[in-house]
C-alpha positions in Angstrom: 30.8 -25.9 -10.3 34.2 -27.4 -9.7 36.5 -25.4 -7.4 39.2 -24.8 -10.1 36.8 -23.3 -12.6 37.7 -19.8 -13.7 34.6 -17.8 -12.6 35.8 -14.3 -13.7 39.3 -13.9 -15.2 40.4 -10.3 -15.3 43.5 -9.5 -17.3 43.8 -6.1 -15.7 43.3 -7.3 -12.1 46.3 -6.4 -9.9 45.9 -6.9 -6.2 49.1 -6.8 -4.3 50.7 -3.9 -2.6 54.3 -3.2 -3.6 56.5 -4.4 -0.7 59.1 -1.7 -1.4 57.8 1.7 -0.4 60.2 3.3 -2.8 58.7 1.6 -5.8 56.8 3.9 -8.1 53.1 3.7 -9.0 53.7 2.0 -12.3 55.7 -0.8 -10.6 53.1 -1.2 -7.9 50.2 -1.7 -10.3 52.0 -4.1 -12.6 53.1 -6.4 -9.8 50.5 -9.0 -10.9 49.4 -9.3 -14.5 46.5 -11.6 -14.0 43.7 -12.0 -11.3 41.3 -14.9 -11.0 38.1 -15.4 -9.2 37.3 -19.1 -8.5 35.5 -21.3 -6.0 36.8 -21.4 -2.4 38.5 -24.7 -1.7 39.8 -26.4 1.6 43.4 -25.4 0.8 42.4 -21.7 0.8 41.1 -21.9 4.4 44.3 -20.7 6.2 44.7 -17.7 3.8 41.1 -16.8 4.1 41.2 -17.0 7.9 44.2 -14.8 8.0 42.5 -12.3 5.8 39.5 -12.3 8.1 41.7 -11.8 11.1 43.4 -8.8 9.4 40.3 -7.1 7.9 37.6 -7.7 10.5 39.5 -8.3 13.7 42.3 -5.8 12.8 44.9 -8.2 14.1 48.4 -8.9 12.7 48.5 -12.2 14.6 48.0 -15.2 12.4 44.5 -16.7 12.6 44.2 -19.8 14.8 43.7 -23.1 13.1 40.2 -23.4 14.5 39.1 -20.4 12.5 40.5 -21.9 9.2 38.6 -25.1 10.1 35.5 -23.1 10.6 35.6 -21.7 7.1 35.8 -25.2 5.8 32.9 -26.3 8.0 30.4 -23.6 7.1 31.3 -23.2 3.4 32.2 -26.7 2.3 30.6 -29.0 4.9 27.3 -27.2 5.3 24.3 -29.6 4.9 23.0 -27.2 2.2 26.3 -27.2 0.3 25.6 -26.7 -3.4 28.1 -27.8 -6.1 27.0 -25.0 -8.4 27.0 -22.0 -6.0 29.5 -21.3 -3.2 32.1 -19.0 -1.6 34.6 -17.4 -3.9 38.2 -16.3 -3.6 40.1 -13.6 -5.5 43.7 -14.8 -6.3 46.6 -13.0 -7.9 49.0 -14.2 -10.6 51.0 -16.2 -8.0 47.8 -17.9 -6.8 47.8 -16.0 -3.5 44.4 -15.4 -2.0 43.8 -11.6 -2.0 40.0 -11.5 -1.6 37.0 -13.6 -0.5 33.2 -13.5 -0.4 31.4 -16.0 1.7 28.3 -17.5 0.1 25.8 -20.0 1.5 23.0 -21.5 -0.5 19.6 -21.6 1.2 16.9 -23.7 -0.5 13.6 -21.8 -0.2 10.0 -22.2 -1.0 8.3 -19.3 -2.8 4.5 -19.6 -3.3 4.8 -23.4 -3.1 7.7 -23.9 -5.5 11.4 -24.5 -4.7 13.9 -21.8 -5.4 17.6 -21.2 -4.4 18.7 -18.2 -2.4 22.4 -17.4 -2.0 23.4 -15.4 1.0 26.6 -13.3 0.9 28.6 -13.2 4.1 32.1 -11.7 4.6 33.3 -9.7 1.7 37.0 -8.8 2.2 40.0 -7.8 0.1 43.6 -7.4 1.0 45.0 -4.0 0.2 41.9 -2.7 -1.7 43.8 0.5 -2.5 45.9 -1.5 -4.9 42.8 -2.7 -6.8 39.8 -0.6 -5.8 37.5 -2.7 -8.0 38.4 -6.1 -6.4 35.5 -6.1 -4.1 33.1 -5.1 -6.9 34.4 -8.0 -9.1 33.8 -10.5 -6.3 30.3 -9.2 -5.8 29.5 -9.2 -9.5 30.8 -12.8 -9.8 28.5 -13.8 -6.9 25.5 -12.0 -8.4 26.0 -13.7 -11.7 25.7 -17.1 -10.0 22.9 -19.7 -10.6 20.8 -18.7 -7.7 17.3 -17.2 -8.1 17.8 -14.5 -5.4 20.8 -13.0 -3.8 20.7 -11.6 -0.3 23.0 -10.1 2.3 21.9 -9.1 5.8 25.2 -7.5 6.9 26.0 -5.1 4.1 27.9 -2.1 5.3 27.9 1.4 3.7 30.7 0.5 1.3 29.3 -2.9 0.1 25.8 -1.5 -0.1 27.0 1.1 -2.5 28.4 -1.7 -4.7 25.1 -3.7 -4.4 23.1 -0.6 -5.6 25.3 -0.1 -8.6 24.6 -3.7 -9.6 20.9 -3.6 -9.1 20.5 -4.5 -5.4 17.8 -3.0 -3.2 17.6 -2.3 0.5 14.9 -4.1 2.4 14.0 -1.4 4.8 11.9 -3.5 7.2 14.9 -5.7 7.9 17.7 -3.3 7.9 17.6 -1.7 11.3 18.6 -2.7 14.8 16.0 -2.0 17.5 17.1 -1.2 21.1 15.0 -0.9 24.3 17.0 0.7 27.1 16.0 -0.7 30.5 18.8 0.6 32.8 20.4 3.7 31.2 23.5 4.2 33.3 24.3 0.5 33.4 24.0 0.3 29.7 26.3 3.3 29.2 28.8 1.9 31.7 28.8 -1.5 30.0 29.4 0.2 26.6 32.3 2.3 28.0 33.8 -0.8 29.8 34.2 -2.5 26.4 36.7 0.2 25.5 38.1 0.9 29.0 38.1 -2.4 31.0 38.9 -0.4 34.2 35.3 0.9 34.2 34.0 -2.7 34.7 33.6 -2.1 38.4 31.6 1.1 37.9 28.7 -0.9 36.6 27.9 -2.3 40.0 27.4 1.2 41.4 24.8 2.3 38.9 21.8 0.3 40.1 20.3 3.0 42.4 20.8 5.8 39.9 19.3 3.5 37.2 16.0 3.6 39.1 15.9 7.4 38.9 17.1 7.8 35.3 14.8 5.0 34.0 11.8 7.3 34.9 12.8 9.5 31.9 12.1 6.7 29.5 8.7 5.7 28.2 7.0 3.5 30.8 6.7 -0.2 30.1 3.4 -2.0 30.7 3.4 -4.9 33.2 5.2 -7.7 31.3 5.3 -11.3 32.6 7.8 -14.0 31.5 5.2 -16.6 32.5 4.0 -17.0 28.9 7.4 -18.4 27.9 9.6 -21.3 28.9 13.4 -21.6 28.8 14.6 -24.4 26.6 17.8 -25.7 25.1 18.5 -24.1 21.8 18.0 -27.4 20.0 14.5 -27.5 21.3 13.5 -24.5 19.1 13.5 -26.7 16.0 9.8 -27.8 16.2 8.5 -24.3 16.9 10.6 -22.8 14.1 9.1 -25.4 11.6 5.6 -24.6 12.9 6.0 -20.8 13.0 7.6 -20.4 9.5 5.3 -22.8 7.6 2.8 -20.1 6.6 5.2 -17.6 5.0 5.0 -17.2 1.2 8.8 -17.0 0.9 10.7 -19.1 3.5 13.7 -21.4 3.9 13.0 -25.1 3.3 14.0 -26.0 6.8 14.1 -29.6 8.0 15.1 -31.0 11.4 18.7 -32.0 10.5 19.5 -28.6 9.0 18.0 -26.8 12.0 20.0 -28.9 14.4 23.2 -27.8 12.5 22.2 -24.1 12.4 21.1 -23.9 16.0 24.2 -25.6 17.3 26.3 -22.8 15.6 24.0 -20.0 16.5 24.0 -20.9 20.2 27.8 -20.5 20.4 28.5 -16.8 20.4 30.8 -16.4 23.3 31.3 -12.7 22.9 27.6 -12.1 23.3 27.2 -14.2 26.4 25.2 -17.3 27.3 22.4 -18.5 24.9 18.8 -17.8 26.0 16.3 -19.9 24.1 12.6 -19.4 24.8 9.3 -21.0 23.5 6.3 -18.7 24.0 2.7 -20.0 24.5 -0.7 -18.6 24.1 -3.4 -18.6 26.8 -4.5 -22.1 25.8 -0.9 -23.4 26.4 -0.2 -23.9 22.7 3.3 -22.9 21.4 3.0 -19.9 19.1 6.6 -18.9 18.7 10.0 -18.4 20.3 13.4 -16.8 19.9 17.1 -17.3 20.4 19.1 -14.6 22.2 22.4 -14.2 24.1 22.6 -12.6 27.5 25.3 -11.0 29.6 23.9 -10.0 33.0 25.8 -6.8 32.9 25.0 -6.0 29.3 22.4 -6.4 26.6 20.1 -9.3 25.9 20.8 -9.6 22.2 18.1 -11.3 20.2 19.5 -13.2 17.2 16.0 -14.0 15.8 12.4 -14.5 16.7 10.1 -17.1 15.2 6.4 -16.4 15.1 3.5 -16.0 12.8 2.8 -12.3 12.4 -0.5 -12.4 14.3 1.3 -13.7 17.4 4.4 -11.5 17.3 3.3 -9.2 20.1 3.4 -12.1 22.6 6.9 -13.0 21.6 8.1 -9.4 21.8 6.6 -9.0 25.3 8.4 -12.1 26.5 11.7 -10.8 25.2 11.4 -7.6 27.3 10.1 -9.5 30.3 13.0 -11.9 30.1 15.5 -9.1 29.8 14.0 -7.5 32.9 14.1 -10.8 34.8 17.8 -11.4 34.2 18.7 -7.8 35.0 19.9 -6.8 31.6 20.5 -3.1 30.9 18.8 -3.3 27.6 17.5 -5.6 24.9 18.3 -5.4 21.2 17.8 -7.3 17.9 17.4 -6.9 14.2 14.1 -5.7 12.9 11.5 -8.1 11.6 8.4 -6.5 10.0 5.9 -8.5 12.1 7.5 -7.2 15.3 7.7 -3.5 14.5 4.3 -2.3 15.6 4.8 -3.8 19.1 8.4 -2.6 19.4 7.3 0.9 18.6 4.5 0.8 21.1 7.1 -0.2 23.8 9.4 2.7 23.1 12.2 1.0 21.2 14.8 3.0 19.4 16.1 2.2 15.9 19.7 2.3 14.6 21.0 1.6 11.1 24.2 -0.4 11.3 23.9 -3.0 8.6 21.7 -3.2 5.5 19.7 -6.2 4.3 19.9 -6.0 0.5 18.4 -8.3 -2.2 19.0 -8.8 -5.9 16.9 -11.0 -8.2 16.4 -11.1 -11.9 12.7 -11.9 -11.5 11.0 -8.6 -10.4 8.1 -10.5 -8.7 10.6 -12.5 -6.5 12.5 -9.3 -5.8 9.3 -7.6 -4.7 8.3 -10.6 -2.5 11.5 -10.1 -0.5 10.2 -6.6 0.6 6.9 -7.9 2.0 6.2 -9.0 5.5 5.1 -12.4 4.2 8.7 -13.6 4.1 11.1 -15.3 6.5 14.6 -14.0 5.8 17.9 -13.5 7.7 19.0 -15.1 10.9 18.9 -18.9 10.7 17.7 -18.6 7.1 20.6 -16.2 6.3 24.0 -15.6 7.8 23.6 -14.4 11.4 23.7 -17.9 12.8 27.4 -18.1 12.0 30.0 -18.0 14.8 32.0 -15.5 12.7 29.5 -13.0 14.2 30.2 -13.1 18.0 32.1 -16.3 18.3 35.6 -16.9 19.6 38.4 -18.9 17.9 41.2 -19.1 20.4 
């Protein structure tokens, strides 16, 4: 679909806030007589970056050029770019960008046949009080696309409500964040220091007390990191191809695409240094791995694990053993069905922060997304992006 095609023209769409506070309600809502949803183009990048800066980073400072360049890279230069399906912008009658929804196409294999998935990323609208339906219009335009299945792994409460009204379903087994606390006081001090930097020095004084307070937590079995090996993130490609090959619904990964995705996923500066591990069985054969980010004073954040379901326990154990080895105060990640039995056995807690939601016209495909025999999210979704945890200074 060309970038200038009118995806969803709305004669009643009015997006802009009235600049003059004294103007009345009628003037405010007739500021723009026409709103248009169309494909995102390179010339929209600066406006979209500024909108992202204002909505998600709550900053009035203009977005750096590197952020605008990044939107072009991930939405227009992605190796899986699709001319029929892509990110959308919501523009007013003056052709000013007032809304955006990021969309990435992921070619997938379902029961041996190729299909197209479209993952929705950032959904944002300028001054939604001026047009409360702007976000819903963007979402509807996306769901009406040419893809076979639509997915989001970062839907918040507001956007999930819109998904449900349009037929979307929550994938429960992929919608929670799991957390295993290892050093309770250090973890609490780290969380507090993010809001009050003066507390940074307090973290160093918590080690002795952590030994005592940790006794109140469920005991961990003896876990050894010897089953895994540290590798460069790029070295995960082979084990990912091997580990995902048996899933009934999975991304159509190849080496070049994985190189692109892993290079982005490794750079999440706000989450610390990348930790990539390949895990082996007793015979020395690689059975899985994972990509995480670690801050010695904070949490080992697992972006995604890659393993056949039957071998998931070994990968989970290596995650926790590695977190203990590097002195992390806790380890966390997004739930994957194959990991949950072992996570529960190890005393992990679950928190609902974002919802994974799916929409498909084919009820069989929609049902398939709810099963454990699928590989969704992470590198196959949107969590690989540097928009989540990266810096653009």
